[in-house]
Short mmCIF file of the C-alpha atoms (twelve columns), coordinates in Angstrom:
data_MODEL
# 
_entry.id   MODEL 
# 
loop_
_atom_site.group_PDB 
_atom_site.id 
_atom_site.type_symbol 
_atom_site.label_atom_id 
_atom_site.label_alt_id 
_atom_site.label_comp_id 
_atom_site.label_asym_id 
_atom_site.label_seq_id 
_atom_site.Cartn_x 
_atom_site.Cartn_y 
_atom_site.Cartn_z 
_atom_site.pdbx_PDB_model_num 
ATOM 1   C CA . MET A 1   107.375 114.312 111.688 1 
ATOM 2   C CA . THR A 2   109.079 113.107 108.560 1 
ATOM 3   C CA . ALA A 3   112.163 110.932 108.428 1 
ATOM 4   C CA . PRO A 4   115.421 112.105 106.869 1 
ATOM 5   C CA . VAL A 5   115.773 111.208 103.190 1 
ATOM 6   C CA . ALA A 6   118.542 110.841 100.618 1 
ATOM 7   C CA . ASP A 7   118.730 110.407 96.865  1 
ATOM 8   C CA . GLN A 8   115.802 112.793 96.213  1 
ATOM 9   C CA . GLY A 9   113.531 110.855 98.561  1 
ATOM 10  C CA . ALA A 10  114.351 107.394 97.196  1 
ATOM 11  C CA . ILE A 11  115.977 106.424 100.499 1 
ATOM 12  C CA . ILE A 12  114.094 107.064 103.743 1 
ATOM 13  C CA . TYR A 13  115.925 106.616 107.039 1 
ATOM 14  C CA . GLN A 14  112.876 105.705 109.091 1 
ATOM 15  C CA . ASP A 15  114.929 104.378 112.024 1 
ATOM 16  C CA . ALA A 16  117.044 107.509 112.353 1 
ATOM 17  C CA . PRO A 17  116.786 109.160 115.782 1 
ATOM 18  C CA . LEU A 18  113.796 111.499 116.000 1 
ATOM 19  C CA . SER A 19  116.215 114.350 116.688 1 
ATOM 20  C CA . GLN A 20  117.160 114.049 112.985 1 
ATOM 21  C CA . TRP A 21  113.558 114.081 111.718 1 
ATOM 22  C CA . THR A 22  111.762 117.180 110.415 1 
ATOM 23  C CA . LYS A 23  108.753 118.681 112.151 1 
ATOM 24  C CA . THR A 24  106.238 119.325 109.398 1 
ATOM 25  C CA . LEU A 25  103.000 120.361 111.100 1 
ATOM 26  C CA . HIS A 26  101.748 120.967 114.632 1 
ATOM 27  C CA . PHE A 27  98.429  119.655 115.946 1 
ATOM 28  C CA . ASP A 28  96.711  120.285 119.255 1 
ATOM 29  C CA . ALA A 29  95.406  116.707 119.430 1 
ATOM 30  C CA . GLU A 30  96.995  113.397 118.492 1 
ATOM 31  C CA . SER A 31  93.760  112.362 116.774 1 
ATOM 32  C CA . ASP A 32  94.074  115.382 114.445 1 
ATOM 33  C CA . CYS A 33  97.630  114.372 113.597 1 
ATOM 34  C CA . ARG A 34  96.642  110.776 112.896 1 
ATOM 35  C CA . ALA A 35  93.744  111.930 110.700 1 
ATOM 36  C CA . ARG A 36  96.029  114.251 108.684 1 
ATOM 37  C CA . ARG A 37  98.639  111.498 108.338 1 
ATOM 38  C CA . GLN A 38  96.000  109.093 106.976 1 
ATOM 39  C CA . GLU A 39  94.750  111.805 104.599 1 
ATOM 40  C CA . LYS A 40  98.302  112.363 103.319 1 
ATOM 41  C CA . ILE A 41  98.800  108.620 102.825 1 
ATOM 42  C CA . LYS A 42  95.512  108.349 100.898 1 
ATOM 43  C CA . ASP A 43  96.363  111.388 98.751  1 
ATOM 44  C CA . SER A 44  99.797  109.919 98.004  1 
ATOM 45  C CA . GLU A 45  98.294  106.532 97.116  1 
ATOM 46  C CA . ASP A 46  95.954  108.306 94.693  1 
ATOM 47  C CA . GLU A 47  98.896  110.154 93.120  1 
ATOM 48  C CA . VAL A 48  100.769 106.872 92.588  1 
ATOM 49  C CA . GLU A 49  97.703  105.285 91.038  1 
ATOM 50  C CA . LEU A 50  97.028  108.262 88.752  1 
ATOM 51  C CA . ALA A 51  100.634 108.800 87.665  1 
ATOM 52  C CA . PRO A 52  101.114 107.910 83.981  1 
ATOM 53  C CA . SER A 53  102.958 104.664 83.319  1 
ATOM 54  C CA . SER A 54  104.878 105.658 80.200  1 
ATOM 55  C CA . GLU A 55  108.669 105.844 80.135  1 
ATOM 56  C CA . ALA A 56  108.444 109.593 79.587  1 
ATOM 57  C CA . ASP A 57  106.660 109.938 82.923  1 
ATOM 58  C CA . GLU A 58  109.018 107.763 85.008  1 
ATOM 59  C CA . ASP A 59  110.165 110.750 87.085  1 
ATOM 60  C CA . GLY A 60  106.607 111.667 88.034  1 
ATOM 61  C CA . LYS A 61  105.783 108.089 88.985  1 
ATOM 62  C CA . ARG A 62  108.987 107.817 91.042  1 
ATOM 63  C CA . ASP A 63  108.295 111.122 92.803  1 
ATOM 64  C CA . ALA A 64  104.749 109.999 93.644  1 
ATOM 65  C CA . LYS A 65  106.073 106.701 95.034  1 
ATOM 66  C CA . ASN A 66  108.710 108.545 97.093  1 
ATOM 67  C CA . ALA A 67  106.005 110.821 98.528  1 
ATOM 68  C CA . LEU A 68  103.907 107.787 99.456  1 
ATOM 69  C CA . ASP A 69  106.867 106.116 101.158 1 
ATOM 70  C CA . ALA A 70  107.581 109.303 103.119 1 
ATOM 71  C CA . ALA A 71  103.940 109.545 104.206 1 
ATOM 72  C CA . LEU A 72  103.937 105.908 105.317 1 
ATOM 73  C CA . ALA A 73  107.138 106.436 107.320 1 
ATOM 74  C CA . SER A 74  105.873 109.642 108.980 1 
ATOM 75  C CA . GLN A 75  104.964 109.656 112.667 1 
ATOM 76  C CA . CYS A 76  102.837 111.661 115.039 1 
ATOM 77  C CA . VAL A 77  105.052 112.637 117.975 1 
ATOM 78  C CA . ALA A 78  104.310 114.757 121.045 1 
ATOM 79  C CA . ASP A 79  106.219 118.041 121.295 1 
ATOM 80  C CA . ASP A 80  107.711 116.957 124.620 1 
ATOM 81  C CA . ASP A 81  108.846 113.510 123.455 1 
ATOM 82  C CA . PRO A 82  112.433 113.145 124.779 1 
ATOM 83  C CA . ARG A 83  113.523 111.409 121.566 1 
ATOM 84  C CA . ILE A 84  113.163 114.715 119.681 1 
ATOM 85  C CA . SER A 85  115.930 116.346 121.706 1 
ATOM 86  C CA . GLY A 86  118.093 113.260 121.408 1 
ATOM 87  C CA . SER A 87  118.021 112.587 125.151 1 
ATOM 88  C CA . SER A 88  117.109 108.937 124.651 1 
ATOM 89  C CA . SER A 89  119.059 106.429 122.603 1 
ATOM 90  C CA . PRO A 90  117.694 104.681 119.515 1 
ATOM 91  C CA . LEU A 91  116.395 101.157 119.959 1 
ATOM 92  C CA . GLU A 92  119.323 99.634  118.077 1 
ATOM 93  C CA . PRO A 93  122.347 101.944 118.019 1 
ATOM 94  C CA . GLY A 94  124.287 101.854 114.784 1 
ATOM 95  C CA . ILE A 95  121.479 100.205 112.811 1 
ATOM 96  C CA . VAL A 96  119.542 102.285 110.292 1 
ATOM 97  C CA . ARG A 97  116.784 100.625 108.305 1 
ATOM 98  C CA . LYS A 98  116.167 102.175 104.901 1 
ATOM 99  C CA . LEU A 99  113.193 102.040 102.561 1 
ATOM 100 C CA . VAL A 100 114.664 101.811 99.090  1 
ATOM 101 C CA . HIS A 101 112.896 101.263 95.797  1 
# 
C-alpha cells in the first residue's frame, strides 16, 4: 500500500490511517510483497542515481526522489488488516508525520 501524498509527491503522509492509503498490488504471500517492495526501492534508488544533475533536469531528479520516498514509505499489509477499514485508531491521533524534501 502507498501512503497519501500532496504537492506532486513531495509530501508523503506516512502516518495517515491505512484506510486513507492506496492499494497498489495484491500478493498471495507476504514474502512476495516484501520482495516486490525491495525491488521497487532498488529501482527507485537507481533512478535517483541516474537522474541528470543539471538545472534543466531538476524536475526529473525531484520526481525520481519523490518516487523513492514513496517506495520507502510503502507497506505490505494483509487484506484483512482492520486498519484498512478504519476500525482501529491510529497510534497517535491528530499527529501526521510527513516526509518533505
